[in-house]
C-alpha positions as CSV (number, residue, x, y, z in Angstrom):
1,M,-0.6,2.3,-6.5
2,Q,1.3,5.3,-7.6
3,N,4.8,5.8,-6.1
4,E,5.2,9.4,-4.8
5,A,8.3,8.6,-2.8
6,S,11.9,8.8,-3.8
7,G,13.9,5.6,-4.1
8,P,14.2,2.9,-6.6
9,G,10.5,2.7,-7.5
10,A,10.1,6.5,-8.0
11,G,8.3,7.3,-11.2
12,F,6.4,4.0,-11.4
13,V,2.8,3.0,-11.0
14,Y,1.9,-0.6,-9.9
15,V,-1.4,-2.4,-10.3
16,Q,-2.4,-6.0,-9.9
17,T,-4.5,-8.1,-12.3
18,N,-6.4,-10.1,-9.7
19,E,-6.4,-13.2,-11.9
20,P,-7.5,-16.4,-10.3
21,E,-4.8,-18.7,-11.9
22,R,-1.8,-16.4,-12.0
23,N,-2.1,-13.1,-10.2
24,R,0.4,-10.5,-11.5
25,V,1.7,-7.1,-10.8
26,L,1.9,-4.8,-13.8
27,A,4.4,-2.0,-13.6
28,F,4.2,1.2,-15.6
29,R,6.9,3.9,-15.9
30,R,5.3,7.4,-15.4
31,A,6.7,10.2,-17.6
32,G,6.9,13.8,-16.5
33,D,3.7,14.5,-18.5
34,G,1.8,11.8,-16.7
35,T,1.8,9.2,-19.6
36,L,2.3,5.6,-18.6
37,N,4.5,3.1,-20.5
38,P,4.6,-0.7,-19.7
39,A,7.6,-1.5,-17.6
40,G,7.2,-5.1,-16.5
41,D,4.9,-8.0,-15.6
42,Y,5.6,-9.9,-12.3
43,E,3.9,-13.0,-11.0
44,T,2.8,-12.8,-7.3
45,G,3.0,-16.5,-6.6
46,G,-0.7,-16.3,-5.5
47,A,-4.2,-16.2,-6.9
48,G,-6.6,-13.3,-7.2
49,D,-10.4,-13.8,-6.9
50,G,-11.0,-13.0,-10.5
51,K,-13.5,-10.2,-9.9
52,P,-13.2,-7.1,-12.1
53,H,-11.9,-5.1,-9.2
54,L,-11.1,-5.7,-5.6
55,T,-13.2,-3.8,-3.0
56,S,-10.1,-2.0,-1.7
57,Q,-7.6,0.6,-2.8
58,G,-5.0,-1.0,-0.5
59,S,-4.4,-4.3,-2.4
60,V,-1.1,-2.9,-3.8
61,V,1.0,-0.9,-1.3
62,L,4.5,0.6,-1.6
63,T,6.3,0.8,1.7
64,G,7.1,4.2,3.2
65,D,10.7,3.9,2.3
66,G,9.9,2.9,-1.3
67,R,11.9,-0.3,-1.0
68,Y,9.1,-2.9,-1.0
69,L,5.9,-3.6,-2.8
70,L,3.1,-5.5,-0.9
71,V,0.4,-7.2,-2.9
72,T,-2.7,-9.1,-1.5
73,N,-3.8,-12.3,-3.2
74,A,-7.5,-12.6,-2.3
75,A,-8.1,-16.2,-3.4
76,S,-5.0,-17.8,-2.1
77,G,-5.0,-16.0,1.3
78,D,-1.6,-14.5,1.2
79,L,0.6,-11.4,0.8
80,S,3.3,-11.2,-1.8
81,V,6.4,-9.1,-1.0
82,F,8.6,-7.7,-3.7
83,A,11.9,-5.8,-3.5
84,V,11.7,-2.6,-5.6
85,G,14.9,-1.9,-7.7
86,P,15.7,0.4,-10.5
87,D,15.3,-2.4,-13.0
88,G,12.0,-3.7,-11.7
89,L,10.6,-5.9,-9.0
90,T,12.1,-9.0,-7.4
91,M,9.9,-11.5,-5.5
92,I,11.0,-12.0,-1.9
93,E,8.3,-14.2,-0.5
94,T,4.6,-14.9,-0.1
95,V,3.2,-15.3,3.4
96,H,-0.2,-16.6,4.5
97,T,-2.4,-14.0,6.1
98,G,-5.9,-15.4,6.3
99,H,-9.1,-15.8,4.3
100,A,-9.5,-13.2,1.4
101,P,-6.9,-10.5,2.1
102,K,-7.8,-7.4,0.2
103,S,-5.9,-4.6,1.9
104,A,-2.5,-4.0,3.5
105,A,-0.9,-1.1,5.4
106,E,2.7,-0.5,6.3
107,H,4.4,2.0,8.7
108,A,8.1,1.8,9.6
109,G,8.3,-1.9,8.8
110,L,5.1,-2.8,10.6
111,V,2.6,-4.4,8.3
112,Y,-1.1,-5.2,8.9
113,V,-3.2,-7.1,6.4
114,L,-7.1,-6.9,6.4
115,N,-8.7,-10.3,5.7
116,T,-12.3,-10.0,4.5
117,G,-13.4,-13.6,4.1
118,E,-13.4,-14.2,7.9
119,P,-12.9,-10.5,8.9
120,S,-9.7,-10.1,10.8
121,L,-6.4,-8.3,10.9
122,A,-3.0,-10.0,10.9
123,G,0.3,-8.2,11.9
124,F,3.7,-8.7,10.5
125,R,7.2,-7.2,10.8
126,L,9.0,-6.5,7.5
127,N,12.7,-7.1,8.3
128,G,14.7,-6.7,5.1
129,A,14.1,-9.8,3.0
130,Q,11.8,-11.5,5.6
131,V,8.2,-11.0,6.7
132,Q,7.6,-12.3,10.1
133,P,4.2,-12.8,11.8
134,L,3.9,-10.9,15.1
135,A,2.5,-12.9,18.0
136,G,-0.5,-11.3,19.7
137,T,-1.3,-8.9,16.9
138,A,-4.1,-10.8,15.2
139,R,-7.6,-9.4,15.7
140,E,-10.9,-10.7,14.7
141,L,-13.4,-8.2,13.5
142,A,-17.1,-8.4,14.3
143,A,-19.4,-10.3,12.0
144,G,-21.3,-8.1,9.6
145,T,-18.7,-5.3,9.5
146,D,-17.8,-6.0,5.8
147,P,-14.4,-4.4,6.2
148,A,-12.8,-2.8,3.1
149,Q,-9.6,-0.9,3.9
150,V,-6.9,-0.8,6.5
151,G,-4.5,2.1,7.0
152,F,-2.2,3.8,9.5
153,S,-2.5,7.4,10.7
154,P,0.4,9.5,9.4
155,D,2.3,9.1,12.8
156,G,1.6,5.4,12.9
157,A,0.0,5.6,16.4
158,T,-3.3,4.3,15.2
159,L,-4.6,1.7,12.7
160,V,-8.0,2.3,11.0
161,V,-10.4,-0.1,9.3
162,T,-13.3,1.0,7.2
163,Q,-16.4,-1.1,7.7
164,R,-19.1,-0.9,5.0
165,G,-21.5,-3.2,6.8
166,T,-21.7,-0.9,9.8
167,D,-21.0,2.3,8.0
168,A,-18.2,3.0,10.5
169,I,-14.5,3.3,10.9
170,A,-12.8,1.2,13.6
171,V,-9.8,2.8,15.2
172,Y,-7.1,0.7,17.0
173,L,-4.5,2.2,19.2
174,R,-1.0,0.9,19.3
175,R,1.4,0.5,22.2
176,P,5.1,-0.3,22.5
177,G,5.9,-4.0,22.5
178,R,8.8,-6.3,22.2
179,E,8.7,-6.2,18.4
180,G,7.9,-2.5,18.2
181,R,4.5,-1.0,18.5
182,R,1.7,-3.5,18.6
183,L,-2.0,-3.4,18.0
184,L,-3.8,-3.0,21.3
185,V,-7.6,-2.6,21.4
186,P,-10.3,-0.7,19.6
187,D,-10.6,3.0,20.6
188,H,-14.2,3.7,21.6
189,R,-13.8,7.4,22.3
């Protein structure tokens, strides 16, 4: 995950190790010429699945404001949240999301995590130093979809999920709710 935004994490690239015993985030400082230099090693508090790579680009996500880094832990079923500062990352918390989370998306503090073991989406609100589950936002995905990636449209009005098993993209519309905009139903246009 390369940080293109301004803010405390600007000029850094973040990757995860996906290690089963001790998943970690590796930070690299990016120089003006594109070279990378090690800038830190941070434990996620969770476990990766140990595979050479995760089947998702979204396992490490910098929030739109550049203040937080979200990291999925595929084997332990949780999401790690780090505060991003000029001197590195600080672990805030790890929250349970479901079986085998491999992708996360964030828009204006709303976070959705794609769980692939038992295909589902789980919604959360990022409020400063807390990640709170949002009631009524969890969605099971159909068997055989083999989901890989979740992401928001640029305006945050829709959530999309790529599905390798059906060679399709599922689109979910959002509607206003008590805790902000909530996932509603698949769009079958």
